[in-house]
All heavy atoms as a GROMACS GRO file, in nm:
protein
  556
    1MET      N    1   6.769  14.294   4.129
    1MET     CA    2   6.645  14.290   4.057
    1MET      C    3   6.638  14.156   3.981
    1MET      O    4   6.735  14.115   3.916
    1MET     CB    5   6.634  14.406   3.961
    1MET     CG    6   6.502  14.417   3.896
    1MET     SD    7   6.474  14.572   3.812
    1MET     CE    8   6.526  14.535   3.648
    2VAL      N    9   6.522  14.090   3.989
    2VAL     CA   10   6.505  13.968   3.916
    2VAL      C   11   6.382  13.980   3.821
    2VAL      O   12   6.299  14.065   3.838
    2VAL     CB   13   6.479  13.848   4.014
    2VAL    CG1   14   6.603  13.826   4.099
    2VAL    CG2   15   6.357  13.871   4.098
    3GLU      N   16   6.376  13.895   3.720
    3GLU     CA   17   6.270  13.901   3.624
    3GLU      C   18   6.146  13.823   3.665
    3GLU      O   19   6.036  13.855   3.625
    3GLU     CB   20   6.320  13.850   3.488
    3GLU     CG   21   6.417  13.946   3.424
    3GLU     CD   22   6.450  13.900   3.282
    3GLU    OE1   23   6.362  13.850   3.212
    3GLU    OE2   24   6.567  13.922   3.242
    4HIS      N   25   6.163  13.720   3.745
    4HIS     CA   26   6.052  13.633   3.782
    4HIS      C   27   6.036  13.625   3.932
    4HIS      O   28   6.136  13.617   4.006
    4HIS     CB   29   6.074  13.493   3.727
    4HIS     CG   30   6.093  13.490   3.578
    4HIS    ND1   31   5.992  13.511   3.489
    4HIS    CD2   32   6.204  13.474   3.504
    4HIS    CE1   33   6.039  13.506   3.368
    4HIS    NE2   34   6.167  13.486   3.373
    5PHE      N   35   5.909  13.628   3.978
    5PHE     CA   36   5.892  13.627   4.123
    5PHE      C   37   5.939  13.495   4.182
    5PHE      O   38   5.982  13.492   4.298
    5PHE     CB   39   5.749  13.662   4.162
    5PHE     CG   40   5.646  13.550   4.146
    5PHE    CD1   41   5.628  13.459   4.247
    5PHE    CD2   42   5.573  13.543   4.031
    5PHE    CE1   43   5.534  13.358   4.231
    5PHE    CE2   44   5.479  13.443   4.014
    5PHE     CZ   45   5.461  13.349   4.117
    6GLN      N   46   5.939  13.387   4.104
    6GLN     CA   47   5.987  13.257   4.156
    6GLN      C   48   6.137  13.271   4.194
    6GLN      O   49   6.179  13.213   4.292
    6GLN     CB   50   5.969  13.144   4.053
    6GLN     CG   51   5.826  13.115   4.023
    6GLN     CD   52   5.775  13.186   3.898
    6GLN    OE1   53   5.828  13.292   3.859
    6GLN    NE2   54   5.673  13.130   3.834
    7THR      N   55   6.211  13.347   4.115
    7THR     CA   56   6.353  13.366   4.145
    7THR      C   57   6.364  13.449   4.274
    7THR      O   58   6.448  13.418   4.361
    7THR     CB   59   6.420  13.441   4.031
    7THR    OG1   60   6.405  13.368   3.909
    7THR    CG2   61   6.571  13.460   4.058
    8ALA      N   62   6.284  13.554   4.290
    8ALA     CA   63   6.287  13.632   4.410
    8ALA      C   64   6.254  13.550   4.534
    8ALA      O   65   6.318  13.560   4.637
    8ALA     CB   66   6.188  13.751   4.399
    9VAL      N   67   6.154  13.460   4.521
    9VAL     CA   68   6.119  13.374   4.633
    9VAL      C   69   6.231  13.280   4.666
    9VAL      O   70   6.267  13.258   4.784
    9VAL     CB   71   5.989  13.298   4.602
    9VAL    CG1   72   5.963  13.187   4.706
    9VAL    CG2   73   5.872  13.394   4.593
   10ALA      N   74   6.293  13.220   4.563
   10ALA     CA   75   6.403  13.126   4.586
   10ALA      C   76   6.522  13.195   4.655
   10ALA      O   77   6.583  13.140   4.747
   10ALA     CB   78   6.446  13.061   4.455
   11LEU      N   79   6.555  13.316   4.607
   11LEU     CA   80   6.667  13.388   4.668
   11LEU      C   81   6.634  13.425   4.812
   11LEU      O   82   6.719  13.423   4.901
   11LEU     CB   83   6.699  13.514   4.586
   11LEU     CG   84   6.764  13.487   4.450
   11LEU    CD1   85   6.768  13.614   4.366
   11LEU    CD2   86   6.906  13.430   4.472
   12THR      N   87   6.510  13.465   4.837
   12THR     CA   88   6.469  13.498   4.971
   12THR      C   89   6.476  13.378   5.064
   12THR      O   90   6.528  13.386   5.175
   12THR     CB   91   6.327  13.559   4.973
   12THR    OG1   92   6.327  13.673   4.888
   12THR    CG2   93   6.283  13.597   5.109
   13LYS      N   94   6.426  13.266   5.017
   13LYS     CA   95   6.431  13.145   5.097
   13LYS      C   96   6.573  13.105   5.126
   13LYS      O   97   6.604  13.053   5.233
   13LYS     CB   98   6.359  13.030   5.021
   13LYS     CG   99   6.349  12.906   5.108
   13LYS     CD  100   6.262  12.800   5.044
   13LYS     CE  101   6.257  12.681   5.138
   13LYS     NZ  102   6.167  12.578   5.094
   14ALA      N  103   6.664  13.132   5.034
   14ALA     CA  104   6.807  13.098   5.054
   14ALA      C  105   6.876  13.198   5.145
   14ALA      O  106   6.994  13.183   5.172
   14ALA     CB  107   6.878  13.090   4.920
   15GLY      N  108   6.803  13.302   5.188
   15GLY     CA  109   6.863  13.400   5.277
   15GLY      C  110   6.939  13.508   5.203
   15GLY      O  111   7.021  13.578   5.265
   16ALA      N  112   6.911  13.525   5.076
   16ALA     CA  113   6.988  13.623   4.997
   16ALA      C  114   6.914  13.753   4.977
   16ALA      O  115   6.943  13.828   4.886
   16ALA     CB  116   7.024  13.563   4.859
   17GLY      N  117   6.820  13.784   5.064
   17GLY     CA  118   6.755  13.913   5.058
   17GLY      C  119   6.606  13.906   5.083
   17GLY      O  120   6.557  13.812   5.146
   18CYS      N  121   6.536  14.006   5.034
   18CYS     CA  122   6.391  14.011   5.049
   18CYS      C  123   6.333  14.064   4.917
   18CYS      O  124   6.406  14.108   4.830
   18CYS     CB  125   6.355  14.101   5.166
   18CYS     SG  126   6.409  14.271   5.145
   19ALA      N  127   6.201  14.062   4.906
   19ALA     CA  128   6.140  14.105   4.782
   19ALA      C  129   6.001  14.162   4.807
   19ALA      O  130   5.937  14.129   4.908
   19ALA     CB  131   6.128  13.985   4.688
   20PHE      N  132   5.957  14.249   4.718
   20PHE     CA  133   5.818  14.293   4.715
   20PHE      C  134   5.750  14.217   4.604
   20PHE      O  135   5.798  14.213   4.490
   20PHE     CB  136   5.811  14.445   4.686
   20PHE     CG  137   5.850  14.526   4.801
   20PHE    CD1  138   5.979  14.576   4.814
   20PHE    CD2  139   5.760  14.558   4.902
   20PHE    CE1  140   6.017  14.654   4.921
   20PHE    CE2  141   5.797  14.635   5.010
   20PHE     CZ  142   5.924  14.684   5.020
   21LEU      N  143   5.639  14.153   4.635
   21LEU     CA  144   5.566  14.072   4.538
   21LEU      C  145   5.422  14.113   4.533
   21LEU      O  146   5.368  14.166   4.632
   21LEU     CB  147   5.576  13.923   4.576
   21LEU     CG  148   5.712  13.860   4.585
   21LEU    CD1  149   5.705  13.719   4.637
   21LEU    CD2  150   5.778  13.859   4.448
   22PRO      N  151   5.351  14.086   4.424
   22PRO     CA  152   5.206  14.111   4.420
   22PRO      C  153   5.138  14.016   4.516
   22PRO      O  154   5.186  13.904   4.543
   22PRO     CB  155   5.169  14.083   4.275
   22PRO     CG  156   5.274  13.992   4.224
   22PRO     CD  157   5.402  14.029   4.300
   23SER      N  158   5.021  14.055   4.566
   23SER     CA  159   4.950  13.969   4.658
   23SER      C  160   4.912  13.834   4.597
   23SER      O  161   4.894  13.735   4.669
   23SER     CB  162   4.823  14.041   4.711
   23SER     OG  163   4.739  14.074   4.604
   24SER      N  164   4.900  13.829   4.466
   24SER     CA  165   4.867  13.703   4.400
   24SER      C  166   4.978  13.597   4.417
   24SER      O  167   4.953  13.478   4.399
   24SER     CB  168   4.841  13.727   4.251
   24SER     OG  169   4.956  13.782   4.190
   25ALA      N  170   5.096  13.638   4.452
   25ALA     CA  171   5.208  13.544   4.470
   25ALA      C  172   5.195  13.462   4.596
   25ALA      O  173   5.266  13.363   4.610
   25ALA     CB  174   5.340  13.622   4.471
   26LYS      N  175   5.103  13.500   4.685
   26LYS     CA  176   5.094  13.428   4.812
   26LYS      C  177   5.061  13.281   4.795
   26LYS      O  178   5.095  13.199   4.881
   26LYS     CB  179   4.991  13.493   4.902
   26LYS     CG  180   4.853  13.486   4.855
   26LYS     CD  181   4.760  13.563   4.950
   26LYS     CE  182   4.621  13.573   4.893
   26LYS     NZ  183   4.534  13.662   4.967
   27GLU      N  184   5.000  13.245   4.684
   27GLU     CA  185   4.968  13.107   4.657
   27GLU      C  186   5.095  13.024   4.625
   27GLU      O  187   5.090  12.900   4.626
   27GLU     CB  188   4.868  13.094   4.540
   27GLU     CG  189   4.740  13.169   4.564
   27GLU     CD  190   4.661  13.121   4.685
   27GLU    OE1  191   4.657  12.999   4.706
   27GLU    OE2  192   4.603  13.206   4.754
   28PHE      N  193   5.202  13.091   4.592
   28PHE     CA  194   5.322  13.019   4.544
   28PHE      C  195   5.440  13.033   4.641
   28PHE      O  196   5.552  12.992   4.605
   28PHE     CB  197   5.363  13.074   4.406
   28PHE     CG  198   5.252  13.067   4.308
   28PHE    CD1  199   5.174  13.177   4.275
   28PHE    CD2  200   5.222  12.945   4.247
   28PHE    CE1  201   5.071  13.167   4.182
   28PHE    CE2  202   5.117  12.934   4.156
   28PHE     CZ  203   5.043  13.046   4.124
   29VAL      N  204   5.416  13.091   4.758
   29VAL     CA  205   5.525  13.107   4.853
   29VAL      C  206   5.545  12.978   4.930
   29VAL      O  207   5.450  12.929   4.993
   29VAL     CB  208   5.496  13.226   4.950
   29VAL    CG1  209   5.602  13.237   5.058
   29VAL    CG2  210   5.489  13.354   4.870
   30PRO      N  211   5.668  12.920   4.923
   30PRO     CA  212   5.690  12.792   4.990
   30PRO      C  213   5.702  12.806   5.141
   30PRO      O  214   5.722  12.916   5.193
   30PRO     CB  215   5.822  12.748   4.927
   30PRO     CG  216   5.894  12.872   4.894
   30PRO     CD  217   5.783  12.969   4.853
   31GLU      N  218   5.692  12.694   5.210
   31GLU     CA  219   5.712  12.691   5.353
   31GLU      C  220   5.851  12.744   5.385
   31GLU      O  221   5.946  12.717   5.313
   31GLU     CB  222   5.696  12.547   5.402
   31GLU     CG  223   5.685  12.536   5.552
   31GLU     CD  224   5.656  12.395   5.595
   31GLU    OE1  225   5.567  12.332   5.530
   31GLU    OE2  226   5.720  12.348   5.690
   32GLY      N  227   5.860  12.824   5.490
   32GLY     CA  228   5.988  12.881   5.529
   32GLY      C  229   6.008  13.024   5.481
   32GLY      O  230   6.106  13.090   5.519
   33VAL      N  231   5.917  13.073   5.399
   33VAL     CA  232   5.923  13.209   5.352
   33VAL      C  233   5.803  13.284   5.409
   33VAL      O  234   5.691  13.239   5.403
   33VAL     CB  235   5.922  13.220   5.197
   33VAL    CG1  236   5.915  13.362   5.151
   33VAL    CG2  237   6.044  13.150   5.139
   34VAL      N  238   5.831  13.397   5.472
   34VAL     CA  239   5.725  13.478   5.535
   34VAL      C  240   5.675  13.580   5.436
   34VAL      O  241   5.751  13.649   5.373
   34VAL     CB  242   5.776  13.546   5.664
   34VAL    CG1  243   5.671  13.633   5.724
   34VAL    CG2  244   5.828  13.444   5.759
   35LEU      N  245   5.544  13.590   5.423
   35LEU     CA  246   5.480  13.686   5.333
   35LEU      C  247   5.392  13.777   5.421
   35LEU      O  248   5.298  13.730   5.482
   35LEU     CB  249   5.397  13.617   5.227
   35LEU     CG  250   5.330  13.702   5.121
   35LEU    CD1  251   5.437  13.772   5.037
   35LEU    CD2  252   5.239  13.620   5.037
   36ARG      N  253   5.427  13.903   5.426
   36ARG     CA  254   5.353  14.001   5.507
   36ARG      C  255   5.319  14.124   5.423
   36ARG      O  256   5.400  14.171   5.344
   36ARG     CB  257   5.434  14.046   5.630
   36ARG     CG  258   5.459  13.936   5.724
   36ARG     CD  259   5.523  13.992   5.848
   36ARG     NE  260   5.549  13.883   5.939
   36ARG     CZ  261   5.640  13.883   6.031
   36ARG    NH1  262   5.719  13.988   6.044
   36ARG    NH2  263   5.659  13.783   6.108
   37PRO      N  264   5.200  14.180   5.446
   37PRO     CA  265   5.168  14.306   5.377
   37PRO      C  266   5.254  14.418   5.436
   37PRO      O  267   5.290  14.413   5.554
   37PRO     CB  268   5.021  14.326   5.405
   37PRO     CG  269   4.992  14.247   5.529
   37PRO     CD  270   5.091  14.135   5.529
   38PRO      N  271   5.286  14.520   5.360
   38PRO     CA  272   5.365  14.631   5.410
   38PRO      C  273   5.284  14.708   5.517
   38PRO      O  274   5.163  14.711   5.511
   38PRO     CB  275   5.392  14.718   5.289
   38PRO     CG  276   5.289  14.681   5.189
   38PRO     CD  277   5.251  14.538   5.219
   39SER      N  278   5.355  14.766   5.612
   39SER     CA  279   5.285  14.841   5.719
   39SER      C  280   5.248  14.981   5.672
   39SER      O  281   5.173  15.050   5.739
   39SER     CB  282   5.376  14.850   5.843
   39SER     OG  283   5.496  14.915   5.811
   40CYS      N  284   5.298  15.023   5.556
   40CYS     CA  285   5.264  15.155   5.504
   40CYS      C  286   5.178  15.136   5.377
   40CYS      O  287   5.178  15.030   5.316
   40CYS     CB  288   5.386  15.236   5.474
   40CYS     SG  289   5.496  15.155   5.350
   41SER      N  290   5.110  15.238   5.340
   41SER     CA  291   5.027  15.234   5.220
   41SER      C  292   5.112  15.248   5.096
   41SER      O  293   5.203  15.329   5.087
   41SER     CB  294   4.923  15.349   5.225
   41SER     OG  295   4.850  15.350   5.107
   42ILE      N  296   5.090  15.160   4.999
   42ILE     CA  297   5.162  15.164   4.873
   42ILE      C  298   5.058  15.188   4.761
   42ILE      O  299   4.958  15.117   4.753
   42ILE     CB  300   5.238  15.031   4.847
   42ILE    CG1  301   5.344  15.010   4.952
   42ILE    CG2  302   5.298  15.031   4.706
   42ILE    CD1  303   5.418  14.882   4.941
   43ALA      N  304   5.082  15.288   4.681
   43ALA     CA  305   4.993  15.321   4.573
   43ALA      C  306   4.987  15.208   4.471
   43ALA      O  307   5.083  15.138   4.449
   43ALA     CB  308   5.037  15.450   4.503
   44PRO      N  309   4.871  15.188   4.405
   44PRO     CA  310   4.862  15.087   4.300
   44PRO      C  311   4.962  15.114   4.189
   44PRO      O  312   4.995  15.228   4.162
   44PRO     CB  313   4.719  15.101   4.249
   44PRO     CG  314   4.646  15.175   4.352
   44PRO     CD  315   4.747  15.261   4.424
   45LEU      N  316   5.008  15.009   4.126
   45LEU     CA  317   5.101  15.023   4.016
   45LEU      C  318   5.025  15.037   3.886
   45LEU      O  319   4.919  14.980   3.865
   45LEU     CB  320   5.187  14.897   4.007
   45LEU     CG  321   5.271  14.864   4.129
   45LEU    CD1  322   5.340  14.730   4.110
   45LEU    CD2  323   5.374  14.972   4.151
   46GLU      N  324   5.083  15.115   3.796
   46GLU     CA  325   5.024  15.126   3.662
   46GLU      C  326   5.052  14.995   3.588
   46GLU      O  327   5.162  14.944   3.595
   46GLU     CB  328   5.087  15.239   3.585
   46GLU     CG  329   5.020  15.373   3.605
   46GLU     CD  330   5.070  15.473   3.505
   46GLU    OE1  331   5.188  15.513   3.519
   46GLU    OE2  332   4.993  15.514   3.420
   47THR      N  333   4.953  14.946   3.518
   47THR     CA  334   4.964  14.824   3.442
   47THR      C  335   4.919  14.852   3.300
   47THR      O  336   4.823  14.923   3.276
   47THR     CB  337   4.878  14.715   3.505
   47THR    OG1  338   4.915  14.697   3.643
   47THR    CG2  339   4.898  14.585   3.435
   48PHE      N  340   4.985  14.795   3.206
   48PHE     CA  341   4.954  14.813   3.063
   48PHE      C  342   4.930  14.680   2.997
   48PHE      O  343   4.989  14.581   3.030
   48PHE     CB  344   5.072  14.883   2.992
   48PHE     CG  345   5.105  15.017   3.047
   48PHE    CD1  346   5.196  15.031   3.152
   48PHE    CD2  347   5.039  15.131   3.002
   48PHE    CE1  348   5.224  15.157   3.206
   48PHE    CE2  349   5.068  15.254   3.053
   48PHE     CZ  350   5.160  15.269   3.155
   49ALA      N  351   4.841  14.684   2.902
   49ALA     CA  352   4.817  14.564   2.813
   49ALA      C  353   4.876  14.600   2.680
   49ALA      O  354   4.857  14.706   2.626
   49ALA     CB  355   4.665  14.541   2.801
   50LEU      N  356   4.950  14.507   2.623
   50LEU     CA  357   5.016  14.524   2.494
   50LEU      C  358   4.972  14.416   2.399
   50LEU      O  359   4.961  14.300   2.438
   50LEU     CB  360   5.169  14.518   2.510
   50LEU     CG  361   5.230  14.615   2.611
   50LEU    CD1  362   5.376  14.579   2.630
   50LEU    CD2  363   5.214  14.756   2.564
   51TRP      N  364   4.949  14.452   2.273
   51TRP     CA  365   4.921  14.356   2.171
   51TRP      C  366   4.957  14.416   2.036
   51TRP      O  367   4.967  14.535   2.021
   51TRP     CB  368   4.772  14.312   2.174
   51TRP     CG  369   4.675  14.421   2.143
   51TRP    CD1  370   4.621  14.447   2.021
   51TRP    CD2  371   4.621  14.516   2.230
   51TRP    NE1  372   4.536  14.555   2.030
   51TRP    CE2  373   4.535  14.600   2.161
   51TRP    CE3  374   4.639  14.541   2.369
   51TRP    CZ2  375   4.465  14.706   2.217
   51TRP    CZ3  376   4.570  14.646   2.426
   51TRP    CH2  377   4.485  14.726   2.351
   52SER      N  378   4.973  14.334   1.939
   52SER     CA  379   5.007  14.376   1.805
   52SER      C  380   4.885  14.438   1.739
   52SER      O  381   4.778  14.376   1.739
   52SER     CB  382   5.057  14.257   1.723
   52SER     OG  383   5.078  14.299   1.589
   53ARG      N  384   4.899  14.555   1.682
   53ARG     CA  385   4.787  14.628   1.621
   53ARG      C  386   4.715  14.545   1.515
   53ARG      O  387   4.594  14.547   1.504
   53ARG     CB  388   4.838  14.757   1.560
   53ARG     CG  389   4.729  14.843   1.500
   53ARG     CD  390   4.786  14.968   1.447
   53ARG     NE  391   4.858  15.038   1.554
   53ARG     CZ  392   4.867  15.169   1.570
   53ARG    NH1  393   4.807  15.246   1.483
   53ARG    NH2  394   4.935  15.219   1.669
   54GLY      N  395   4.789  14.465   1.440
   54GLY     CA  396   4.727  14.386   1.334
   54GLY      C  397   4.667  14.253   1.379
   54GLY      O  398   4.606  14.183   1.301
   55ASN      N  399   4.681  14.218   1.507
   55ASN     CA  400   4.631  14.093   1.557
   55ASN      C  401   4.480  14.099   1.572
   55ASN      O  402   4.428  14.182   1.645
   55ASN     CB  403   4.696  14.056   1.688
   55ASN     CG  404   4.671  13.917   1.735
   55ASN    OD1  405   4.572  13.858   1.697
   55ASN    ND2  406   4.762  13.865   1.811
   56VAL      N  407   4.408  14.010   1.504
   56VAL     CA  408   4.262  14.011   1.509
   56VAL      C  409   4.209  13.892   1.591
   56VAL      O  410   4.087  13.863   1.588
   56VAL     CB  411   4.201  14.007   1.365
   56VAL    CG1  412   4.233  14.135   1.290
   56VAL    CG2  413   4.250  13.883   1.291
   57ASP      N  414   4.295  13.829   1.667
   57ASP     CA  415   4.250  13.716   1.751
   57ASP      C  416   4.140  13.764   1.847
   57ASP      O  417   4.157  13.859   1.923
   57ASP     CB  418   4.370  13.665   1.830
   57ASP     CG  419   4.341  13.539   1.908
   57ASP    OD1  420   4.223  13.515   1.941
   57ASP    OD2  421   4.436  13.463   1.934
   58PRO      N  422   4.024  13.701   1.850
   58PRO     CA  423   3.913  13.741   1.937
   58PRO      C  424   3.949  13.729   2.085
   58PRO      O  425   3.888  13.796   2.170
   58PRO     CB  426   3.799  13.645   1.904
   58PRO     CG  427   3.853  13.546   1.810
   58PRO     CD  428   3.988  13.585   1.764
   59LEU      N  429   4.050  13.649   2.118
   59LEU     CA  430   4.093  13.636   2.256
   59LEU      C  431   4.142  13.771   2.313
   59LEU      O  432   4.120  13.801   2.429
   59LEU     CB  433   4.200  13.528   2.271
   59LEU     CG  434   4.252  13.503   2.411
   59LEU    CD1  435   4.136  13.459   2.504
   59LEU    CD2  436   4.364  13.398   2.408
   60ILE      N  437   4.206  13.850   2.228
   60ILE     CA  438   4.255  13.980   2.272
   60ILE      C  439   4.138  14.064   2.322
   60ILE      O  440   4.147  14.125   2.431
   60ILE     CB  441   4.333  14.052   2.159
   60ILE    CG1  442   4.464  13.977   2.135
   60ILE    CG2  443   4.358  14.197   2.196
   60ILE    CD1  444   4.539  14.029   2.015
   61HIS      N  445   4.031  14.070   2.245
   61HIS     CA  446   3.913  14.149   2.289
   61HIS      C  447   3.851  14.092   2.417
   61HIS      O  448   3.808  14.167   2.502
   61HIS     CB  449   3.812  14.154   2.174
   61HIS     CG  450   3.866  14.225   2.057
   61HIS    ND1  451   3.889  14.360   2.052
   61HIS    CD2  452   3.905  14.178   1.934
   61HIS    CE1  453   3.940  14.395   1.934
   61HIS    NE2  454   3.951  14.285   1.861
   62ARG      N  455   3.849  13.962   2.434
   62ARG     CA  456   3.797  13.902   2.556
   62ARG      C  457   3.881  13.941   2.675
   62ARG      O  458   3.830  13.976   2.781
   62ARG     CB  459   3.788  13.751   2.539
   62ARG     CG  460   3.676  13.711   2.442
   62ARG     CD  461   3.671  13.565   2.412
   62ARG     NE  462   3.671  13.478   2.527
   62ARG     CZ  463   3.695  13.351   2.525
   62ARG    NH1  464   3.722  13.290   2.410
   62ARG    NH2  465   3.694  13.278   2.634
   63VAL      N  466   4.013  13.934   2.658
   63VAL     CA  467   4.103  13.972   2.767
   63VAL      C  468   4.089  14.120   2.803
   63VAL      O  469   4.081  14.160   2.919
   63VAL     CB  470   4.252  13.937   2.732
   63VAL    CG1  471   4.347  13.997   2.833
   63VAL    CG2  472   4.271  13.786   2.726
   64LEU      N  473   4.082  14.204   2.701
   64LEU     CA  474   4.063  14.348   2.726
   64LEU      C  475   3.934  14.377   2.798
   64LEU      O  476   3.931  14.462   2.891
   64LEU     CB  477   4.074  14.427   2.596
   64LEU     CG  478   4.212  14.430   2.530
   64LEU    CD1  479   4.202  14.500   2.393
   64LEU    CD2  480   4.312  14.497   2.617
   65ASN      N  481   3.827  14.310   2.762
   65ASN     CA  482   3.699  14.327   2.830
   65ASN      C  483   3.709  14.281   2.974
   65ASN      O  484   3.655  14.348   3.063
   65ASN     CB  485   3.587  14.249   2.759
   65ASN     CG  486   3.549  14.315   2.628
   65ASN    OD1  487   3.568  14.434   2.608
   65ASN    ND2  488   3.494  14.235   2.537
   66LEU      N  489   3.778  14.173   2.998
   66LEU     CA  490   3.797  14.124   3.135
   66LEU      C  491   3.877  14.224   3.218
   66LEU      O  492   3.843  14.253   3.331
   66LEU     CB  493   3.866  13.987   3.133
   66LEU     CG  494   3.897  13.927   3.270
   66LEU    CD1  495   3.768  13.900   3.347
   66LEU    CD2  496   3.977  13.800   3.253
   67LEU      N  497   3.982  14.280   3.157
   67LEU     CA  498   4.062  14.379   3.225
   67LEU      C  499   3.981  14.503   3.260
   67LEU      O  500   3.995  14.558   3.370
   67LEU     CB  501   4.186  14.418   3.145
   67LEU     CG  502   4.293  14.313   3.126
   67LEU    CD1  503   4.400  14.359   3.027
   67LEU    CD2  504   4.358  14.282   3.261
   68GLU      N  505   3.894  14.544   3.172
   68GLU     CA  506   3.806  14.657   3.202
   68GLU      C  507   3.715  14.627   3.317
   68GLU      O  508   3.692  14.710   3.406
   68GLU     CB  509   3.724  14.696   3.080
   68GLU     CG  510   3.804  14.766   2.970
   68GLU     CD  511   3.723  14.799   2.848
   68GLU    OE1  512   3.597  14.787   2.852
   68GLU    OE2  513   3.783  14.837   2.747
   69GLU      N  514   3.658  14.503   3.322
   69GLU     CA  515   3.569  14.466   3.434
   69GLU      C  516   3.646  14.465   3.566
   69GLU      O  517   3.598  14.516   3.665
   69GLU     CB  518   3.511  14.327   3.406
   69GLU     CG  519   3.409  14.322   3.301
   69GLU     CD  520   3.360  14.178   3.274
   69GLU    OE1  521   3.362  14.098   3.369
   69GLU    OE2  522   3.323  14.148   3.161
   70VAL      N  523   3.765  14.410   3.564
   70VAL     CA  524   3.843  14.399   3.687
   70VAL      C  525   3.884  14.539   3.735
   70VAL      O  526   3.873  14.572   3.852
   70VAL     CB  527   3.970  14.312   3.666
   70VAL    CG1  528   4.065  14.322   3.781
   70VAL    CG2  529   3.929  14.167   3.641
   71SER      N  530   3.926  14.624   3.642
   71SER     CA  531   3.970  14.758   3.682
   71SER      C  532   3.854  14.841   3.736
   71SER      O  533   3.876  14.929   3.819
   71SER     CB  534   4.040  14.828   3.567
   71SER     OG  535   3.949  14.857   3.465
   72ALA      N  536   3.732  14.816   3.692
   72ALA     CA  537   3.616  14.885   3.742
   72ALA      C  538   3.592  14.854   3.889
   72ALA      O  539   3.538  14.935   3.962
   72ALA     CB  540   3.496  14.855   3.660
   73ASP      N  541   3.634  14.736   3.933
   73ASP     CA  542   3.613  14.694   4.073
   73ASP      C  543   3.721  14.748   4.167
   73ASP      O  544   3.714  14.733   4.287
   73ASP     CB  545   3.610  14.542   4.081
   73ASP     CG  546   3.487  14.483   4.016
   73ASP    OD1  547   3.389  14.555   4.001
   73ASP    OD2  548   3.493  14.364   3.983
   74LEU      N  549   3.828  14.806   4.111
   74LEU     CA  550   3.937  14.853   4.196
   74LEU      C  551   3.910  14.987   4.260
   74LEU      O  552   3.851  15.073   4.228
   74LEU     CB  553   4.068  14.862   4.116
   74LEU     CG  554   4.119  14.728   4.063
   74LEU    CD1  555   4.244  14.750   3.982
   74LEU    CD2  556   4.148  14.633   4.177
   0.00000   0.00000   0.00000
């Protein structure tokens, strides 16, 4: 298990295994690494947004609104 998908890609390219990555990672896969969708259906992953309760930064509300819009399209 690795913490960053870049590490997973580097290890895969080096022949040290394989990895499951989000589809958004396809933009960062270097030449020599094959990226294929799984042949079986995989359920969506639960995702959580975290922020400090006392944080009043307006960016937090903008991000939360964007997440709501995106999740409505799923």
